[in-house]
PyMOL Python script that loads the backbone (N, CA, C, O; Angstrom):
from pymol import cmd

cmd.read_pdbstr("""\
ATOM      1  N   MET A   1     270.911 113.781 -21.355  1.00  0.00           N
ATOM      2  CA  MET A   1     270.218 114.351 -22.307  1.00  0.00           C
ATOM      3  C   MET A   1     268.656 114.732 -21.978  1.00  0.00           C
ATOM      4  O   MET A   1     267.738 114.165 -21.386  1.00  0.00           O
ATOM      5  N   LYS A   2     268.828 116.023 -22.687  1.00  0.00           N
ATOM      6  CA  LYS A   2     267.323 116.778 -21.902  1.00  0.00           C
ATOM      7  C   LYS A   2     266.506 116.385 -23.181  1.00  0.00           C
ATOM      8  O   LYS A   2     266.903 116.261 -24.339  1.00  0.00           O
ATOM      9  N   LYS A   3     265.014 116.194 -22.546  1.00  0.00           N
ATOM     10  CA  LYS A   3     263.928 115.788 -23.609  1.00  0.00           C
ATOM     11  C   LYS A   3     263.308 116.510 -24.663  1.00  0.00           C
ATOM     12  O   LYS A   3     262.659 117.502 -24.331  1.00  0.00           O
ATOM     13  N   GLY A   4     263.392 116.151 -26.118  1.00  0.00           N
ATOM     14  CA  GLY A   4     263.561 116.298 -27.193  1.00  0.00           C
ATOM     15  C   GLY A   4     264.228 116.611 -27.869  1.00  0.00           C
ATOM     16  O   GLY A   4     263.940 116.941 -29.019  1.00  0.00           O
ATOM     17  N   PHE A   5     265.584 116.612 -27.272  1.00  0.00           N
ATOM     18  CA  PHE A   5     266.986 116.525 -28.043  1.00  0.00           C
ATOM     19  C   PHE A   5     267.251 115.991 -29.080  1.00  0.00           C
ATOM     20  O   PHE A   5     267.407 116.577 -30.152  1.00  0.00           O
ATOM     21  N   LEU A   6     267.363 114.411 -28.825  1.00  0.00           N
ATOM     22  CA  LEU A   6     267.068 113.537 -30.048  1.00  0.00           C
ATOM     23  C   LEU A   6     265.959 113.056 -30.842  1.00  0.00           C
ATOM     24  O   LEU A   6     266.008 112.884 -32.060  1.00  0.00           O
ATOM     25  N   PHE A   7     264.515 112.754 -29.775  1.00  0.00           N
ATOM     26  CA  PHE A   7     263.221 112.391 -30.157  1.00  0.00           C
ATOM     27  C   PHE A   7     262.815 113.764 -30.375  1.00  0.00           C
ATOM     28  O   PHE A   7     263.182 114.673 -29.631  1.00  0.00           O
ATOM     29  N   ILE A   8     262.129 113.917 -31.294  1.00  0.00           N
ATOM     30  CA  ILE A   8     260.919 114.776 -31.504  1.00  0.00           C
ATOM     31  C   ILE A   8     259.775 114.098 -32.207  1.00  0.00           C
ATOM     32  O   ILE A   8     259.713 112.987 -32.734  1.00  0.00           O
ATOM     33  N   SER A   9     258.804 115.143 -32.063  1.00  0.00           N
ATOM     34  CA  SER A   9     257.373 115.140 -31.921  1.00  0.00           C
ATOM     35  C   SER A   9     256.863 114.380 -33.567  1.00  0.00           C
ATOM     36  O   SER A   9     257.589 114.439 -34.559  1.00  0.00           O
ATOM     37  N   CYS A  10     255.890 113.897 -33.556  1.00  0.00           N
ATOM     38  CA  CYS A  10     255.566 113.817 -35.168  1.00  0.00           C
ATOM     39  C   CYS A  10     254.846 114.782 -35.800  1.00  0.00           C
ATOM     40  O   CYS A  10     254.254 114.516 -36.847  1.00  0.00           O
ATOM     41  N   ASP A  11     254.815 115.763 -35.358  1.00  0.00           N
ATOM     42  CA  ASP A  11     254.618 117.391 -36.071  1.00  0.00           C
ATOM     43  C   ASP A  11     255.719 117.787 -36.949  1.00  0.00           C
ATOM     44  O   ASP A  11     255.846 118.108 -38.131  1.00  0.00           O
ATOM     45  N   GLU A  12     256.741 117.590 -35.548  1.00  0.00           N
ATOM     46  CA  GLU A  12     258.189 118.117 -35.960  1.00  0.00           C
ATOM     47  C   GLU A  12     259.020 117.127 -36.954  1.00  0.00           C
ATOM     48  O   GLU A  12     259.832 117.637 -37.727  1.00  0.00           O
ATOM     49  N   ALA A  13     258.802 115.537 -36.941  1.00  0.00           N
ATOM     50  CA  ALA A  13     259.115 114.714 -38.200  1.00  0.00           C
ATOM     51  C   ALA A  13     258.323 115.159 -39.265  1.00  0.00           C
ATOM     52  O   ALA A  13     258.953 115.288 -40.314  1.00  0.00           O
ATOM     53  N   LYS A  14     257.166 115.426 -39.311  1.00  0.00           N
ATOM     54  CA  LYS A  14     256.569 115.582 -40.583  1.00  0.00           C
ATOM     55  C   LYS A  14     256.948 116.703 -41.156  1.00  0.00           C
ATOM     56  O   LYS A  14     256.966 116.612 -42.383  1.00  0.00           O
ATOM     57  N   HIS A  15     257.401 118.204 -40.536  1.00  0.00           N
ATOM     58  CA  HIS A  15     258.222 118.959 -41.254  1.00  0.00           C
ATOM     59  C   HIS A  15     259.423 118.931 -41.311  1.00  0.00           C
ATOM     60  O   HIS A  15     259.884 119.780 -42.074  1.00  0.00           O
ATOM     61  N   ILE A  16     260.277 118.184 -40.725  1.00  0.00           N
ATOM     62  CA  ILE A  16     261.644 117.658 -41.448  1.00  0.00           C
ATOM     63  C   ILE A  16     261.794 117.038 -42.699  1.00  0.00           C
ATOM     64  O   ILE A  16     262.608 117.300 -43.585  1.00  0.00           O
ATOM     65  N   CYS A  17     260.742 116.018 -42.659  1.00  0.00           N
ATOM     66  CA  CYS A  17     260.569 115.211 -43.702  1.00  0.00           C
ATOM     67  C   CYS A  17     260.335 116.077 -45.116  1.00  0.00           C
ATOM     68  O   CYS A  17     260.993 115.961 -46.150  1.00  0.00           O
ATOM     69  N   ASP A  18     259.415 116.812 -44.912  1.00  0.00           N
ATOM     70  CA  ASP A  18     258.789 117.738 -45.924  1.00  0.00           C
ATOM     71  C   ASP A  18     260.088 118.635 -46.338  1.00  0.00           C
ATOM     72  O   ASP A  18     260.170 119.007 -47.508  1.00  0.00           O
ATOM     73  N   LYS A  19     260.894 118.915 -45.595  1.00  0.00           N
ATOM     74  CA  LYS A  19     261.791 119.706 -45.884  1.00  0.00           C
ATOM     75  C   LYS A  19     263.238 118.908 -46.461  1.00  0.00           C
ATOM     76  O   LYS A  19     264.108 119.605 -46.985  1.00  0.00           O
ATOM     77  N   ALA A  20     263.391 117.730 -46.357  1.00  0.00           N
ATOM     78  CA  ALA A  20     264.195 116.542 -46.853  1.00  0.00           C
ATOM     79  C   ALA A  20     263.688 116.522 -48.368  1.00  0.00           C
ATOM     80  O   ALA A  20     264.509 116.415 -49.278  1.00  0.00           O
ATOM     81  N   GLN A  21     262.337 116.624 -48.616  1.00  0.00           N
ATOM     82  CA  GLN A  21     262.395 116.077 -49.503  1.00  0.00           C
ATOM     83  C   GLN A  21     263.124 117.393 -50.652  1.00  0.00           C
ATOM     84  O   GLN A  21     263.825 117.183 -51.642  1.00  0.00           O
ATOM     85  N   TYR A  22     262.711 118.602 -50.152  1.00  0.00           N
ATOM     86  CA  TYR A  22     263.625 119.628 -50.797  1.00  0.00           C
ATOM     87  C   TYR A  22     264.941 120.065 -50.678  1.00  0.00           C
ATOM     88  O   TYR A  22     265.520 121.054 -51.126  1.00  0.00           O
ATOM     89  N   ASP A  23     265.482 118.644 -49.623  1.00  0.00           N
ATOM     90  CA  ASP A  23     266.627 119.541 -49.460  1.00  0.00           C
ATOM     91  C   ASP A  23     267.289 120.232 -48.491  1.00  0.00           C
ATOM     92  O   ASP A  23     268.481 120.473 -48.301  1.00  0.00           O
ATOM     93  N   GLU A  24     266.506 120.445 -48.043  1.00  0.00           N
ATOM     94  CA  GLU A  24     266.895 121.911 -46.756  1.00  0.00           C
ATOM     95  C   GLU A  24     267.044 121.613 -45.468  1.00  0.00           C
ATOM     96  O   GLU A  24     267.465 122.361 -44.585  1.00  0.00           O
ATOM     97  N   ALA A  25     266.631 120.316 -45.356  1.00  0.00           N
ATOM     98  CA  ALA A  25     267.075 119.728 -43.868  1.00  0.00           C
ATOM     99  C   ALA A  25     268.733 119.389 -43.635  1.00  0.00           C
ATOM    100  O   ALA A  25     269.624 118.950 -44.363  1.00  0.00           O
ATOM    101  N   THR A  26     268.637 119.909 -41.989  1.00  0.00           N
ATOM    102  CA  THR A  26     270.121 119.878 -42.323  1.00  0.00           C
ATOM    103  C   THR A  26     270.709 118.480 -41.589  1.00  0.00           C
ATOM    104  O   THR A  26     269.962 117.963 -40.759  1.00  0.00           O
ATOM    105  N   SER A  27     271.694 117.996 -41.788  1.00  0.00           N
ATOM    106  CA  SER A  27     272.312 116.770 -40.879  1.00  0.00           C
ATOM    107  C   SER A  27     271.679 116.338 -40.119  1.00  0.00           C
ATOM    108  O   SER A  27     270.936 115.371 -40.288  1.00  0.00           O
ATOM    109  N   TRP A  28     271.866 117.104 -38.870  1.00  0.00           N
ATOM    110  CA  TRP A  28     271.012 116.914 -37.519  1.00  0.00           C
ATOM    111  C   TRP A  28     269.621 116.288 -37.594  1.00  0.00           C
ATOM    112  O   TRP A  28     269.192 115.250 -37.091  1.00  0.00           O
ATOM    113  N   GLU A  29     268.791 117.594 -38.684  1.00  0.00           N
ATOM    114  CA  GLU A  29     267.326 117.253 -39.006  1.00  0.00           C
ATOM    115  C   GLU A  29     267.321 115.509 -39.163  1.00  0.00           C
ATOM    116  O   GLU A  29     266.695 114.711 -38.465  1.00  0.00           O
ATOM    117  N   ARG A  30     268.309 115.198 -40.413  1.00  0.00           N
ATOM    118  CA  ARG A  30     267.746 113.853 -40.797  1.00  0.00           C
ATOM    119  C   ARG A  30     268.061 112.750 -39.611  1.00  0.00           C
ATOM    120  O   ARG A  30     267.674 111.621 -39.309  1.00  0.00           O
ATOM    121  N   ILE A  31     268.698 113.425 -39.270  1.00  0.00           N
ATOM    122  CA  ILE A  31     269.410 111.792 -38.178  1.00  0.00           C
ATOM    123  C   ILE A  31     268.126 111.773 -37.452  1.00  0.00           C
ATOM    124  O   ILE A  31     267.497 110.742 -37.691  1.00  0.00           O
ATOM    125  N   LYS A  32     267.448 112.706 -36.521  1.00  0.00           N
ATOM    126  CA  LYS A  32     266.859 112.991 -35.958  1.00  0.00           C
ATOM    127  C   LYS A  32     265.438 112.168 -36.380  1.00  0.00           C
ATOM    128  O   LYS A  32     264.685 111.646 -35.558  1.00  0.00           O
ATOM    129  N   LEU A  33     265.244 112.173 -37.845  1.00  0.00           N
ATOM    130  CA  LEU A  33     264.260 111.958 -38.502  1.00  0.00           C
ATOM    131  C   LEU A  33     263.781 110.517 -38.627  1.00  0.00           C
ATOM    132  O   LEU A  33     262.720 109.953 -38.358  1.00  0.00           O
ATOM    133  N   GLY A  34     265.517 109.937 -39.380  1.00  0.00           N
ATOM    134  CA  GLY A  34     265.992 108.481 -39.088  1.00  0.00           C
ATOM    135  C   GLY A  34     265.365 108.009 -37.801  1.00  0.00           C
ATOM    136  O   GLY A  34     264.555 107.082 -37.765  1.00  0.00           O
ATOM    137  N   LEU A  35     265.805 108.740 -36.660  1.00  0.00           N
ATOM    138  CA  LEU A  35     265.147 107.873 -35.606  1.00  0.00           C
ATOM    139  C   LEU A  35     264.206 107.977 -35.374  1.00  0.00           C
ATOM    140  O   LEU A  35     263.968 107.467 -34.280  1.00  0.00           O
ATOM    141  N   ARG A  36     263.360 108.421 -35.841  1.00  0.00           N
ATOM    142  CA  ARG A  36     261.781 108.890 -35.852  1.00  0.00           C
ATOM    143  C   ARG A  36     261.003 107.993 -36.492  1.00  0.00           C
ATOM    144  O   ARG A  36     259.885 107.552 -36.228  1.00  0.00           O
ATOM    145  N   LEU A  37     261.910 107.747 -37.549  1.00  0.00           N
ATOM    146  CA  LEU A  37     261.035 106.759 -38.672  1.00  0.00           C
ATOM    147  C   LEU A  37     261.463 105.116 -38.278  1.00  0.00           C
ATOM    148  O   LEU A  37     260.885 104.104 -38.673  1.00  0.00           O
ATOM    149  N   PHE A  38     262.656 105.199 -37.377  1.00  0.00           N
ATOM    150  CA  PHE A  38     262.855 103.711 -37.092  1.00  0.00           C
ATOM    151  C   PHE A  38     261.945 102.740 -36.084  1.00  0.00           C
ATOM    152  O   PHE A  38     262.024 101.515 -35.988  1.00  0.00           O
ATOM    153  N   TRP A  39     260.857 103.849 -35.198  1.00  0.00           N
ATOM    154  CA  TRP A  39     260.013 103.096 -34.534  1.00  0.00           C
ATOM    155  C   TRP A  39     258.759 104.026 -34.790  1.00  0.00           C
ATOM    156  O   TRP A  39     257.916 103.412 -34.137  1.00  0.00           O
ATOM    157  N   CYS A  40     258.223 104.915 -35.226  1.00  0.00           N
ATOM    158  CA  CYS A  40     257.551 105.326 -35.519  1.00  0.00           C
ATOM    159  C   CYS A  40     256.438 105.293 -36.902  1.00  0.00           C
ATOM    160  O   CYS A  40     256.788 105.856 -37.939  1.00  0.00           O
ATOM    161  N   ASN A  41     255.131 104.614 -36.820  1.00  0.00           N
ATOM    162  CA  ASN A  41     254.597 103.705 -37.718  1.00  0.00           C
ATOM    163  C   ASN A  41     253.729 104.819 -38.605  1.00  0.00           C
ATOM    164  O   ASN A  41     253.129 104.560 -39.649  1.00  0.00           O
ATOM    165  N   VAL A  42     253.771 105.594 -38.215  1.00  0.00           N
ATOM    166  CA  VAL A  42     252.846 107.348 -38.581  1.00  0.00           C
ATOM    167  C   VAL A  42     253.868 107.867 -39.169  1.00  0.00           C
ATOM    168  O   VAL A  42     253.874 108.092 -40.380  1.00  0.00           O
ATOM    169  N   THR A  43     254.522 108.036 -38.650  1.00  0.00           N
ATOM    170  CA  THR A  43     255.942 109.125 -39.295  1.00  0.00           C
ATOM    171  C   THR A  43     256.398 108.119 -40.598  1.00  0.00           C
ATOM    172  O   THR A  43     256.727 108.665 -41.651  1.00  0.00           O
ATOM    173  N   LYS A  44     256.406 106.816 -40.503  1.00  0.00           N
ATOM    174  CA  LYS A  44     256.641 106.255 -41.758  1.00  0.00           C
ATOM    175  C   LYS A  44     255.892 105.961 -43.028  1.00  0.00           C
ATOM    176  O   LYS A  44     256.347 105.441 -44.046  1.00  0.00           O
ATOM    177  N   SER A  45     254.574 106.411 -42.781  1.00  0.00           N
ATOM    178  CA  SER A  45     253.363 106.341 -43.687  1.00  0.00           C
ATOM    179  C   SER A  45     253.238 107.807 -44.298  1.00  0.00           C
ATOM    180  O   SER A  45     252.958 108.090 -45.462  1.00  0.00           O
ATOM    181  N   TYR A  46     253.540 108.765 -43.126  1.00  0.00           N
ATOM    182  CA  TYR A  46     253.800 110.044 -43.860  1.00  0.00           C
ATOM    183  C   TYR A  46     254.838 110.311 -44.950  1.00  0.00           C
ATOM    184  O   TYR A  46     254.609 110.834 -46.041  1.00  0.00           O
ATOM    185  N   SER A  47     256.231 109.792 -44.409  1.00  0.00           N
ATOM    186  CA  SER A  47     257.225 109.969 -45.246  1.00  0.00           C
ATOM    187  C   SER A  47     256.992 108.667 -46.691  1.00  0.00           C
ATOM    188  O   SER A  47     257.951 108.674 -47.462  1.00  0.00           O
ATOM    189  N   LYS A  48     256.342 108.077 -46.901  1.00  0.00           N
ATOM    190  CA  LYS A  48     256.088 106.980 -47.508  1.00  0.00           C
ATOM    191  C   LYS A  48     255.183 107.637 -48.853  1.00  0.00           C
ATOM    192  O   LYS A  48     255.455 107.212 -49.976  1.00  0.00           O
ATOM    193  N   ASN A  49     254.055 108.734 -48.677  1.00  0.00           N
ATOM    194  CA  ASN A  49     253.149 108.994 -49.071  1.00  0.00           C
ATOM    195  C   ASN A  49     253.869 110.120 -49.448  1.00  0.00           C
ATOM    196  O   ASN A  49     254.079 110.163 -50.660  1.00  0.00           O
ATOM    197  N   ASN A  50     254.351 111.120 -48.751  1.00  0.00           N
ATOM    198  CA  ASN A  50     255.697 111.844 -49.567  1.00  0.00           C
ATOM    199  C   ASN A  50     256.144 111.743 -50.539  1.00  0.00           C
ATOM    200  O   ASN A  50     256.015 112.369 -51.591  1.00  0.00           O
ATOM    201  N   ASN A  51     256.759 110.862 -50.220  1.00  0.00           N
ATOM    202  CA  ASN A  51     257.648 110.032 -51.421  1.00  0.00           C
ATOM    203  C   ASN A  51     256.867 109.899 -52.583  1.00  0.00           C
ATOM    204  O   ASN A  51     257.168 110.435 -53.650  1.00  0.00           O
ATOM    205  N   LYS A  52     255.803 109.150 -52.392  1.00  0.00           N
ATOM    206  CA  LYS A  52     254.896 108.783 -53.623  1.00  0.00           C
ATOM    207  C   LYS A  52     254.452 110.133 -54.434  1.00  0.00           C
ATOM    208  O   LYS A  52     254.387 110.241 -55.658  1.00  0.00           O
ATOM    209  N   LEU A  53     254.105 111.333 -53.264  1.00  0.00           N
ATOM    210  CA  LEU A  53     253.628 112.131 -54.090  1.00  0.00           C
ATOM    211  C   LEU A  53     254.857 112.982 -55.029  1.00  0.00           C
ATOM    212  O   LEU A  53     254.607 113.367 -56.171  1.00  0.00           O
ATOM    213  N   THR A  54     255.930 113.162 -54.501  1.00  0.00           N
ATOM    214  CA  THR A  54     257.059 114.046 -54.521  1.00  0.00           C
ATOM    215  C   THR A  54     257.225 113.221 -56.556  1.00  0.00           C
ATOM    216  O   THR A  54     257.065 113.851 -57.601  1.00  0.00           O
ATOM    217  N   GLU A  55     257.564 111.765 -56.405  1.00  0.00           N
ATOM    218  CA  GLU A  55     257.535 111.126 -57.313  1.00  0.00           C
ATOM    219  C   GLU A  55     256.350 111.378 -58.362  1.00  0.00           C
ATOM    220  O   GLU A  55     256.802 111.684 -59.466  1.00  0.00           O
ATOM    221  N   SER A  56     254.817 111.326 -58.300  1.00  0.00           N
ATOM    222  CA  SER A  56     254.573 111.447 -59.208  1.00  0.00           C
ATOM    223  C   SER A  56     254.074 113.010 -59.287  1.00  0.00           C
ATOM    224  O   SER A  56     253.091 113.277 -59.978  1.00  0.00           O
ATOM    225  N   ILE A  57     254.627 113.823 -58.715  1.00  0.00           N
ATOM    226  CA  ILE A  57     254.513 115.181 -59.298  1.00  0.00           C
ATOM    227  C   ILE A  57     256.042 115.393 -60.286  1.00  0.00           C
ATOM    228  O   ILE A  57     255.832 116.264 -61.131  1.00  0.00           O
ATOM    229  N   LYS A  58     257.099 114.978 -60.356  1.00  0.00           N
ATOM    230  CA  LYS A  58     258.219 114.839 -60.915  1.00  0.00           C
ATOM    231  C   LYS A  58     258.117 114.008 -62.634  1.00  0.00           C
ATOM    232  O   LYS A  58     258.669 114.283 -63.700  1.00  0.00           O
ATOM    233  N   ASN A  59     257.449 113.262 -62.358  1.00  0.00           N
ATOM    234  CA  ASN A  59     256.893 112.024 -63.339  1.00  0.00           C
ATOM    235  C   ASN A  59     255.716 112.500 -64.107  1.00  0.00           C
ATOM    236  O   ASN A  59     255.464 111.826 -65.106  1.00  0.00           O
ATOM    237  N   SER A  60     254.942 113.504 -63.868  1.00  0.00           N
ATOM    238  CA  SER A  60     253.777 114.013 -64.439  1.00  0.00           C
ATOM    239  C   SER A  60     254.385 114.870 -65.510  1.00  0.00           C
ATOM    240  O   SER A  60     255.424 115.530 -65.525  1.00  0.00           O
ATOM    241  N   GLU A  61     253.431 114.671 -66.413  1.00  0.00           N
ATOM    242  CA  GLU A  61     253.552 115.176 -68.086  1.00  0.00           C
ATOM    243  C   GLU A  61     252.186 116.733 -68.284  1.00  0.00           C
ATOM    244  O   GLU A  61     251.147 116.879 -68.928  1.00  0.00           O
ATOM    245  N   LEU A  62     252.818 117.409 -67.528  1.00  0.00           N
ATOM    246  CA  LEU A  62     251.457 118.693 -67.311  1.00  0.00           C
ATOM    247  C   LEU A  62     251.402 119.548 -68.490  1.00  0.00           C
ATOM    248  O   LEU A  62     252.440 120.207 -68.547  1.00  0.00           O
ATOM    249  N   ASN A  63     250.836 119.731 -69.179  1.00  0.00           N
ATOM    250  CA  ASN A  63     250.287 120.519 -69.890  1.00  0.00           C
ATOM    251  C   ASN A  63     249.367 121.739 -69.435  1.00  0.00           C
ATOM    252  O   ASN A  63     248.156 121.740 -69.216  1.00  0.00           O
ATOM    253  N   CYS A  64     250.716 123.256 -69.319  1.00  0.00           N
ATOM    254  CA  CYS A  64     250.012 124.316 -68.766  1.00  0.00           C
ATOM    255  C   CYS A  64     249.977 124.759 -70.279  1.00  0.00           C
ATOM    256  O   CYS A  64     250.596 124.333 -71.255  1.00  0.00           O
ATOM    257  N   LEU A  65     248.589 126.243 -70.071  1.00  0.00           N
ATOM    258  CA  LEU A  65     248.640 127.129 -71.020  1.00  0.00           C
ATOM    259  C   LEU A  65     249.655 127.979 -70.682  1.00  0.00           C
ATOM    260  O   LEU A  65     250.011 128.091 -69.509  1.00  0.00           O
ATOM    261  N   LYS A  66     250.388 128.863 -71.970  1.00  0.00           N
ATOM    262  CA  LYS A  66     251.364 129.277 -72.342  1.00  0.00           C
ATOM    263  C   LYS A  66     250.856 130.666 -71.905  1.00  0.00           C
ATOM    264  O   LYS A  66     249.680 130.801 -72.246  1.00  0.00           O
ATOM    265  N   THR A  67     251.408 131.869 -71.189  1.00  0.00           N
ATOM    266  CA  THR A  67     250.728 133.005 -70.714  1.00  0.00           C
ATOM    267  C   THR A  67     250.404 133.866 -71.605  1.00  0.00           C
ATOM    268  O   THR A  67     250.092 134.911 -71.035  1.00  0.00           O
ATOM    269  N   GLU A  68     250.311 133.963 -72.864  1.00  0.00           N
ATOM    270  CA  GLU A  68     249.304 134.696 -73.691  1.00  0.00           C
ATOM    271  C   GLU A  68     248.503 134.079 -73.809  1.00  0.00           C
ATOM    272  O   GLU A  68     247.477 134.732 -74.000  1.00  0.00           O
ATOM    273  N   GLU A  69     248.285 132.528 -73.801  1.00  0.00           N
ATOM    274  CA  GLU A  69     246.798 131.998 -74.146  1.00  0.00           C
ATOM    275  C   GLU A  69     246.172 132.126 -72.911  1.00  0.00           C
ATOM    276  O   GLU A  69     244.975 132.144 -72.625  1.00  0.00           O
ATOM    277  N   ARG A  70     247.204 132.215 -72.202  1.00  0.00           N
ATOM    278  CA  ARG A  70     246.088 132.480 -70.708  1.00  0.00           C
ATOM    279  C   ARG A  70     245.759 133.976 -71.030  1.00  0.00           C
ATOM    280  O   ARG A  70     244.562 134.166 -71.246  1.00  0.00           O
ATOM    281  N   ILE A  71     246.450 134.920 -71.098  1.00  0.00           N
ATOM    282  CA  ILE A  71     245.906 136.547 -70.772  1.00  0.00           C
ATOM    283  C   ILE A  71     244.199 136.347 -72.035  1.00  0.00           C
ATOM    284  O   ILE A  71     243.055 136.718 -71.774  1.00  0.00           O
ATOM    285  N   ARG A  72     244.698 135.663 -73.295  1.00  0.00           N
ATOM    286  CA  ARG A  72     243.457 135.713 -74.176  1.00  0.00           C
ATOM    287  C   ARG A  72     242.130 135.450 -73.725  1.00  0.00           C
ATOM    288  O   ARG A  72     241.068 136.055 -73.872  1.00  0.00           O
ATOM    289  N   LEU A  73     242.512 134.202 -73.029  1.00  0.00           N
ATOM    290  CA  LEU A  73     241.292 133.414 -72.324  1.00  0.00           C
ATOM    291  C   LEU A  73     240.889 134.379 -70.794  1.00  0.00           C
ATOM    292  O   LEU A  73     239.962 134.034 -70.061  1.00  0.00           O
ATOM    293  N   GLN A  74     241.499 135.233 -70.596  1.00  0.00           N
ATOM    294  CA  GLN A  74     241.196 135.926 -69.344  1.00  0.00           C
ATOM    295  C   GLN A  74     240.401 137.077 -70.175  1.00  0.00           C
ATOM    296  O   GLN A  74     239.219 137.267 -69.890  1.00  0.00           O
ATOM    297  N   ASN A  75     240.911 137.712 -71.017  1.00  0.00           N
ATOM    298  CA  ASN A  75     240.244 138.460 -71.605  1.00  0.00           C
ATOM    299  C   ASN A  75     239.098 138.638 -72.469  1.00  0.00           C
ATOM    300  O   ASN A  75     238.475 139.699 -72.429  1.00  0.00           O
ATOM    301  N   GLN A  76     238.676 137.462 -73.442  1.00  0.00           N
ATOM    302  CA  GLN A  76     237.458 136.746 -73.238  1.00  0.00           C
ATOM    303  C   GLN A  76     236.368 136.259 -72.232  1.00  0.00           C
ATOM    304  O   GLN A  76     235.159 136.234 -72.465  1.00  0.00           O
ATOM    305  N   PHE A  77     236.906 135.925 -71.225  1.00  0.00           N
ATOM    306  CA  PHE A  77     235.967 136.034 -69.989  1.00  0.00           C
ATOM    307  C   PHE A  77     235.799 136.913 -69.450  1.00  0.00           C
ATOM    308  O   PHE A  77     234.856 136.859 -68.661  1.00  0.00           O
ATOM    309  N   ASN A  78     236.440 137.991 -69.520  1.00  0.00           N
ATOM    310  CA  ASN A  78     235.771 139.786 -69.024  1.00  0.00           C
ATOM    311  C   ASN A  78     235.038 140.062 -70.147  1.00  0.00           C
ATOM    312  O   ASN A  78     234.310 141.015 -69.869  1.00  0.00           O
ATOM    313  N   ASP A  79     234.843 139.663 -71.413  1.00  0.00           N
ATOM    314  CA  ASP A  79     234.022 140.020 -72.557  1.00  0.00           C
ATOM    315  C   ASP A  79     232.940 139.621 -72.317  1.00  0.00           C
ATOM    316  O   ASP A  79     231.978 140.351 -72.079  1.00  0.00           O
ATOM    317  N   GLU A  80     232.927 138.530 -72.340  1.00  0.00           N
ATOM    318  CA  GLU A  80     231.501 137.908 -71.769  1.00  0.00           C
ATOM    319  C   GLU A  80     231.042 137.969 -70.966  1.00  0.00           C
ATOM    320  O   GLU A  80     229.826 137.790 -71.031  1.00  0.00           O
ATOM    321  N   LEU A  81     231.686 138.279 -69.549  1.00  0.00           N
ATOM    322  CA  LEU A  81     231.248 138.654 -68.558  1.00  0.00           C
ATOM    323  C   LEU A  81     230.452 140.272 -68.380  1.00  0.00           C
ATOM    324  O   LEU A  81     229.303 140.359 -67.947  1.00  0.00           O
ATOM    325  N   ALA A  82     231.263 141.470 -68.785  1.00  0.00           N
ATOM    326  CA  ALA A  82     230.594 142.684 -69.269  1.00  0.00           C
ATOM    327  C   ALA A  82     229.589 142.618 -70.223  1.00  0.00           C
ATOM    328  O   ALA A  82     228.632 143.392 -70.198  1.00  0.00           O
ATOM    329  N   LYS A  83     229.723 141.793 -71.024  1.00  0.00           N
ATOM    330  CA  LYS A  83     228.176 141.357 -72.072  1.00  0.00           C
ATOM    331  C   LYS A  83     226.764 140.937 -71.548  1.00  0.00           C
ATOM    332  O   LYS A  83     225.652 141.143 -72.034  1.00  0.00           O
ATOM    333  N   GLN A  84     227.215 140.166 -70.197  1.00  0.00           N
ATOM    334  CA  GLN A  84     226.234 139.516 -69.409  1.00  0.00           C
ATOM    335  C   GLN A  84     225.364 140.480 -68.191  1.00  0.00           C
ATOM    336  O   GLN A  84     224.280 140.399 -67.612  1.00  0.00           O
ATOM    337  N   GLN A  85     226.656 141.505 -68.200  1.00  0.00           N
ATOM    338  CA  GLN A  85     226.245 142.264 -67.004  1.00  0.00           C
ATOM    339  C   GLN A  85     225.447 143.805 -67.546  1.00  0.00           C
ATOM    340  O   GLN A  85     225.109 144.576 -66.648  1.00  0.00           O
ATOM    341  N   GLN A  86     225.129 144.266 -69.220  1.00  0.00           N
ATOM    342  CA  GLN A  86     224.980 144.790 -70.083  1.00  0.00           C
ATOM    343  C   GLN A  86     223.282 144.571 -69.966  1.00  0.00           C
ATOM    344  O   GLN A  86     222.432 145.382 -70.333  1.00  0.00           O
ATOM    345  N   ASN A  87     223.019 143.046 -69.260  1.00  0.00           N
ATOM    346  CA  ASN A  87     221.475 142.704 -70.148  1.00  0.00           C
ATOM    347  C   ASN A  87     221.016 142.760 -68.834  1.00  0.00           C
ATOM    348  O   ASN A  87     219.822 142.588 -68.590  1.00  0.00           O
TER     349      ASN A  87
END
""", "prot")
cmd.dss("prot")
cmd.show_as("cartoon", "prot")
cmd.util.cbc("prot")
cmd.orient("prot")
């Protein structure tokens, strides 16, 4: 078995962890990540925090501006900026 075939670096594990959060990791990547998570506390902590962040975003109740509101606000800003520049 060559070096790096089964055992991955912490950086690679973090990248695979991010991919796994969005179901973009292959089965082989998930296996390698699982091995890394078994013995690496840094990667475990990263994965745990990544899961918490993902859950927080999913459960958040964001109230974003609608497109019309954003355009109206941008126009008001531009008008005020133009007035300021004239003075």
